[in-house]
C-alpha positions in Angstrom: 23.7 -14.3 23.9 20.5 -13.0 22.4 19.4 -9.4 22.8 16.0 -9.3 24.4 14.5 -5.8 24.9 13.2 -5.0 28.3 10.8 -2.3 27.2 8.4 -1.5 24.4 10.4 0.4 21.7 7.4 2.8 21.0 6.3 3.9 24.5 8.9 2.6 26.8 6.6 0.5 29.0 8.3 -2.5 30.6 7.5 -5.8 28.7 6.1 -8.6 30.8 8.5 -11.4 31.6 7.2 -14.6 30.1 8.5 -18.2 30.3 10.1 -19.2 27.0 7.5 -21.3 25.2 9.1 -21.1 21.8 8.4 -18.6 19.1 9.5 -15.0 19.0 9.9 -13.0 22.2 7.4 -10.1 22.8 8.6 -6.8 21.4 5.6 -4.6 21.9 3.5 -3.9 25.0 0.2 -3.8 23.0 -1.3 -4.1 19.6 -1.6 -0.3 19.4 2.1 0.2 20.0 2.9 -2.5 17.5 0.8 -0.8 14.7 2.1 2.6 15.6 5.7 1.4 15.7 5.4 -0.5 12.4 3.9 2.6 10.7 6.8 4.7 12.1 9.3 2.2 10.8 7.8 2.3 7.3 8.0 6.1 7.3 11.5 6.1 8.6 12.6 3.6 6.0 11.1 5.6 3.2 12.7 8.9 4.5 16.0 7.2 4.9 16.1 6.0 1.3 15.2 9.4 0.1 17.7 11.3 2.3 20.6 8.9 1.6 20.1 9.1 -2.2 19.8 12.9 -2.0 22.9 13.1 0.1 25.0 11.5 -2.7 23.4 13.8 -5.3 24.1 16.8 -3.2 27.7 15.7 -2.6 28.2 15.4 -6.4 26.5 18.8 -6.9 29.2 20.4 -4.7 27.4 21.2 -1.5 29.7 22.5 1.3 31.0 20.0 3.9 29.0 21.8 6.6 25.7 21.3 4.8 26.6 17.7 4.1 27.6 17.2 7.7 24.2 18.5 8.9 22.4 16.2 6.5 24.5 13.3 7.7 23.6 14.1 11.3 19.8 14.0 10.4 20.4 10.7 8.6 22.2 9.3 11.6 19.3 10.3 13.9 16.8 8.6 11.7 18.9 5.5 11.4 19.2 5.3 15.2 15.5 5.7 15.6 14.8 3.0 13.0 17.3 0.6 14.6 15.6 1.2 18.0 12.2 0.4 16.6 13.4 -2.7 14.8 15.1 -4.1 18.0 18.7 -3.7 16.9 20.8 -3.8 20.1 22.4 -0.5 21.1 26.1 -0.3 20.4 
């Protein structure tokens, strides 16, 4: 079964129900939300790359487990937001 989001991942507005005509299902409620959402995804992806690589460097540098756990929590929140924007089904 395919995951079809019921609302816009950017603003939460309900997506219109459309008859399947082929092609991709609608993910965004408007072009503005699409542009804004795609820009946010690009920023999140860039930050995730940076934070994840820094996490490994900080671990090798001997950061405390508490500091690494806080950094991991931030990475997890960004990853969850990125997944929501990209349309990955919630687990």
